[in-house]
MIDOSE-1310 file (N, C-alpha, C; in nm, 2 decimals, decimal comma, always signed):
residues 117
myar	+11,44/+11,16/+10,47/+11,36/+11,26/+10,46/+11,21/+11,19/+10,49; +11,21/+11,02/+10,49/+11,08/+10,98/+10,49/+11,10/+10,91/+10,65; +10,99/+10,90/+10,74/+10,98/+10,83/+10,85/+11,01/+10,69/+10,83; +11,05/+10,62/+10,92/+11,10/+10,48/+10,92/+10,98/+10,39/+10,90
dnaa	+10,98/+10,31/+10,87/+10,89/+10,22/+10,81/+10,84/+10,13/+10,95; +10,78/+10,18/+11,04/+10,73/+10,13/+11,17/+10,59/+10,11/+11,17; +10,51/+10,01/+11,15/+10,40/+9,99/+11,12/+10,34/+9,99/+11,30; +10,41/+9,97/+11,41/+10,37/+9,95/+11,53/+10,33/+10,09/+11,55
sass	+10,41/+10,17/+11,51/+10,38/+10,31/+11,59/+10,27/+10,43/+11,50; +10,26/+10,38/+11,37/+10,15/+10,41/+11,31/+10,04/+10,33/+11,31; +10,02/+10,25/+11,37/+9,87/+10,21/+11,41/+9,85/+10,17/+11,56; +9,93/+10,27/+11,61/+9,90/+10,26/+11,78/+9,82/+10,33/+11,81
gqql	+9,77/+10,43/+11,74/+9,70/+10,57/+11,77/+9,77/+10,65/+11,85; +9,89/+10,65/+11,82/+9,98/+10,77/+11,87/+9,98/+10,88/+11,77; +9,98/+10,99/+11,85/+9,98/+11,11/+11,75/+10,14/+11,10/+11,66; +10,11/+11,17/+11,56/+10,23/+11,16/+11,46/+10,30/+11,31/+11,49
pdei	+10,45/+11,27/+11,50/+10,54/+11,36/+11,51/+10,51/+11,49/+11,39; +10,51/+11,62/+11,42/+10,48/+11,74/+11,34/+10,57/+11,73/+11,22; +10,72/+11,71/+11,25/+10,82/+11,68/+11,13/+10,76/+11,58/+10,99; +10,75/+11,48/+11,06/+10,68/+11,36/+10,98/+10,56/+11,40/+10,89
veta	+10,45/+11,51/+10,98/+10,31/+11,49/+10,91/+10,37/+11,62/+10,77; +10,45/+11,70/+10,82/+10,51/+11,83/+10,73/+10,59/+11,78/+10,61; +10,65/+11,66/+10,63/+10,73/+11,63/+10,51/+10,67/+11,54/+10,45; +10,56/+11,45/+10,50/+10,45/+11,39/+10,41/+10,37/+11,48/+10,31
gtal	+10,32/+11,62/+10,39/+10,27/+11,71/+10,33/+10,34/+11,76/+10,23; +10,44/+11,82/+10,18/+10,53/+11,85/+10,12/+10,54/+11,76/+10,00; +10,58/+11,64/+10,00/+10,56/+11,52/+9,92/+10,43/+11,54/+9,85; +10,31/+11,51/+9,93/+10,20/+11,50/+9,88/+10,17/+11,64/+9,80
rmla	+10,22/+11,74/+9,84/+10,21/+11,86/+9,75/+10,26/+11,87/+9,62; +10,38/+11,82/+9,60/+10,46/+11,80/+9,49/+10,41/+11,73/+9,40; +10,32/+11,58/+9,48/+10,28/+11,49/+9,35/+10,13/+11,55/+9,30; +10,09/+11,68/+9,36/+9,98/+11,70/+9,31/+9,96/+11,79/+9,19
dptr	+10,08/+11,80/+9,13/+10,10/+11,85/+8,98/+10,10/+11,77/+8,92; +10,01/+11,73/+8,76/+10,01/+11,63/+8,70/+10,14/+11,60/+8,61; +10,22/+11,70/+8,58/+10,35/+11,69/+8,52/+10,43/+11,63/+8,62; +10,48/+11,63/+8,74/+10,54/+11,59/+8,82/+10,50/+11,45/+8,89
lriv	+10,36/+11,44/+8,87/+10,32/+11,31/+8,91/+10,35/+11,21/+8,75; +10,34/+11,27/+8,66/+10,38/+11,18/+8,53/+10,53/+11,12/+8,54; +10,60/+11,26/+8,58/+10,77/+11,23/+8,59/+10,78/+11,14/+8,68; +10,77/+11,12/+8,82/+10,75/+11,02/+8,90/+10,72/+10,87/+8,88
wllr	+10,61/+10,89/+8,79/+10,55/+10,74/+8,71/+10,62/+10,68/+8,66; +10,67/+10,77/+8,56/+10,81/+10,71/+8,47/+10,90/+10,65/+8,54; +10,99/+10,76/+8,60/+11,10/+10,73/+8,70/+11,09/+10,58/+8,76; +10,94/+10,53/+8,78/+10,95/+10,43/+8,92/+11,03/+10,30/+8,83
eadm	+11,00/+10,29/+8,70/+11,07/+10,18/+8,66/+11,21/+10,19/+8,57; +11,23/+10,32/+8,53/+11,31/+10,32/+8,44/+11,40/+10,46/+8,51; +11,53/+10,47/+8,49/+11,61/+10,57/+8,50/+11,60/+10,66/+8,36; +11,59/+10,80/+8,39/+11,59/+10,85/+8,23/+11,65/+11,01/+8,28
dvag	+11,71/+11,09/+8,18/+11,76/+11,21/+8,19/+11,63/+11,35/+8,15; +11,67/+11,44/+8,14/+11,58/+11,55/+8,12/+11,49/+11,53/+7,96; +11,59/+11,51/+7,86/+11,58/+11,50/+7,78/+11,42/+11,39/+7,72; +11,47/+11,28/+7,78/+11,41/+11,15/+7,78/+11,24/+11,21/+7,82
lata	+11,26/+11,27/+7,98/+11,13/+11,30/+8,06/+11,06/+11,42/+7,96; +11,13/+11,49/+7,90/+11,07/+11,62/+7,82/+10,98/+11,55/+7,69; +11,06/+11,44/+7,65/+10,96/+11,38/+7,56/+10,89/+11,27/+7,57; +10,90/+11,21/+7,70/+10,78/+11,13/+7,73/+10,67/+11,23/+7,80
tgaa	+10,66/+11,31/+7,85/+10,59/+11,39/+7,92/+10,49/+11,49/+7,81; +10,58/+11,52/+7,70/+10,52/+11,66/+7,64/+10,59/+11,77/+7,69; +10,64/+11,76/+7,79/+10,66/+11,92/+7,87/+10,76/+11,98/+7,81; +10,82/+12,09/+7,80/+10,93/+12,19/+7,76/+11,07/+12,12/+7,87
rpav	+11,20/+12,09/+7,82/+11,27/+12,08/+7,88/+11,31/+12,17/+8,03; +11,31/+12,28/+8,01/+11,35/+12,37/+8,10/+11,21/+12,36/+8,22; +11,08/+12,31/+8,20/+10,97/+12,29/+8,27/+11,01/+12,18/+8,34; +11,06/+12,07/+8,28/+11,07/+11,92/+8,34/+11,22/+11,96/+8,43
sqhl	+11,31/+12,03/+8,40/+11,44/+12,05/+8,48/+11,37/+12,11/+8,63; +11,28/+12,21/+8,60/+11,22/+12,29/+8,73/+11,14/+12,17/+8,83; +11,09/+12,09/+8,77/+11,00/+11,98/+8,83/+11,08/+11,90/+8,90; +11,17/+11,85/+8,82/+11,27/+11,74/+8,89/+11,36/+11,80/+9,01
aklr	+11,38/+11,93/+9,04/+11,47/+12,01/+9,11/+11,33/+11,99/+9,23; +11,22/+12,05/+9,22/+11,15/+12,04/+9,31/+11,10/+11,90/+9,38; +11,12/+11,81/+9,26/+11,10/+11,65/+9,32/+11,20/+11,60/+9,42; +11,32/+11,66/+9,36/+11,47/+11,60/+9,46/+11,46/+11,69/+9,57
lagl	+11,41/+11,83/+9,61/+11,43/+11,87/+9,74/+11,30/+11,81/+9,80; +11,22/+11,75/+9,76/+11,12/+11,70/+9,84/+11,15/+11,52/+9,86; +11,27/+11,51/+9,81/+11,32/+11,36/+9,83/+11,23/+11,25/+9,77; +11,19/+11,29/+9,65/+11,10/+11,19/+9,57/+11,18/+11,14/+9,47
vrmr	+11,29/+11,20/+9,42/+11,37/+11,17/+9,31/+11,52/+11,18/+9,33; +11,60/+11,12/+9,30/+11,74/+11,08/+9,31/+11,82/+11,15/+9,13; +11,91/+11,22/+9,18/+12,01/+11,22/+9,06/+12,14/+11,18/+9,07; +12,22/+11,14/+8,97/+12,32/+11,07/+8,95/+12,38/+11,14/+8,81
regr	+12,50/+11,14/+8,81/+12,60/+11,19/+8,67/+12,64/+11,06/+8,61; +12,60/+11,08/+8,50/+12,66/+10,98/+8,38/+12,72/+11,08/+8,31; +12,87/+11,07/+8,28/+12,94/+11,19/+8,19/+12,86/+11,31/+8,23; +12,84/+11,37/+8,12/+12,77/+11,50/+8,12/+12,63/+11,52/+8,14
havy	+12,57/+11,38/+8,16/+12,42/+11,38/+8,19/+12,35/+11,36/+8,31; +12,28/+11,44/+8,36/+12,21/+11,39/+8,49/+12,09/+11,31/+8,46; +12,10/+11,17/+8,55/+12,03/+11,09/+8,51/+11,94/+11,08/+8,65; +11,81/+11,06/+8,64/+11,71/+11,06/+8,74/+11,64/+10,91/+8,76
targ	+11,63/+10,88/+8,93/+11,50/+10,78/+8,93/+11,45/+10,81/+9,05; +11,30/+10,74/+9,09/+11,25/+10,75/+9,18/+11,31/+10,69/+9,31; +11,29/+10,76/+9,44/+11,37/+10,73/+9,55/+11,31/+10,62/+9,62; +11,34/+10,47/+9,57/+11,32/+10,39/+9,67/+11,16/+10,33/+9,67
ghvr	+11,14/+10,24/+9,73/+11,02/+10,15/+9,71/+10,89/+10,23/+9,80; +10,91/+10,33/+9,86/+10,82/+10,38/+9,92/+10,71/+10,51/+9,81; +10,84/+10,54/+9,73/+10,77/+10,64/+9,66/+10,70/+10,56/+9,55; +10,79/+10,44/+9,49/+10,73/+10,38/+9,39/+10,59/+10,31/+9,42
rlie	+10,56/+10,27/+9,57/+10,45/+10,20/+9,60/+10,34/+10,33/+9,61; +10,36/+10,44/+9,64/+10,31/+10,56/+9,67/+10,24/+10,59/+9,53; +10,32/+10,61/+9,45/+10,28/+10,66/+9,29/+10,19/+10,54/+9,27; +10,21/+10,42/+9,22/+10,14/+10,34/+9,20/+10,00/+10,30/+9,28
evlh	+9,98/+10,34/+9,41/+9,88/+10,30/+9,49/+9,76/+10,41/+9,44; +9,84/+10,56/+9,46/+9,74/+10,68/+9,42/+9,71/+10,64/+9,28; +9,77/+10,62/+9,20/+9,71/+10,60/+9,03/+9,58/+10,49/+9,03; +9,64/+10,41/+9,13/+9,53/+10,27/+9,08/+9,42/+10,31/+9,18
aaeh	+9,40/+10,41/+9,29/+9,30/+10,44/+9,37/+9,20/+10,54/+9,22; +9,30/+10,60/+9,19/+9,22/+10,70/+9,06/+9,16/+10,65/+8,97; +9,22/+10,53/+8,94/+9,16/+10,43/+8,82/+9,01/+10,38/+8,87; +9,05/+10,32/+8,98/+8,93/+10,27/+9,08/+8,82/+10,36/+9,07
hlad	+8,84/+10,47/+9,13/+8,74/+10,58/+9,13/+8,68/+10,63/+9,02; +8,75/+10,62/+8,91/+8,70/+10,67/+8,78/+8,61/+10,55/+8,71; +8,67/+10,41/+8,74/+8,54/+10,32/+8,68/+8,47/+10,28/+8,79; +8,42/+10,34/+8,91/+8,35/+10,30/+9,02/+8,35/+10,15/+9,04
apdh	+8,50/+10,10/+9,06/+8,53/+9,96/+9,09/+8,51/+9,97/+9,24; +8,51/+9,83/+9,28/+8,50/+9,82/+9,43/+8,62/+9,82/+9,51; +8,63/+9,87/+9,61/+8,77/+9,89/+9,70/+8,83/+9,73/+9,74; +8,94/+9,71/+9,73/+9,01/+9,62/+9,80/+8,99/+9,56/+9,93
a	+8,99/+9,45/+9,97/+9,01/+9,44/+10,12/+9,13/+9,48/+10,18
């Protein structure tokens, strides 16, 4: 669901394909919800099930399940079965770095810290 990591095409000033822009927009819309952002933040370092995510976020289990379904559709998280449990993880390094960067940017903004070079 993600564009290939091709720095040459991204920086050459070429027009981005609509499909890539739409997919990126969908991913960013999914992350605009604070609960979903917290879920992906937690999943970037550890695999968790719905019960663990509900406890960690303070959200109800049904709500966490619905958020996870949306995050899966957007390609931001993966699910695997371990017995009767569904275990979730953030989908790859791009998603992990995106979450870390956006939250670090917010932290810098709130602290009025200088930008990185």
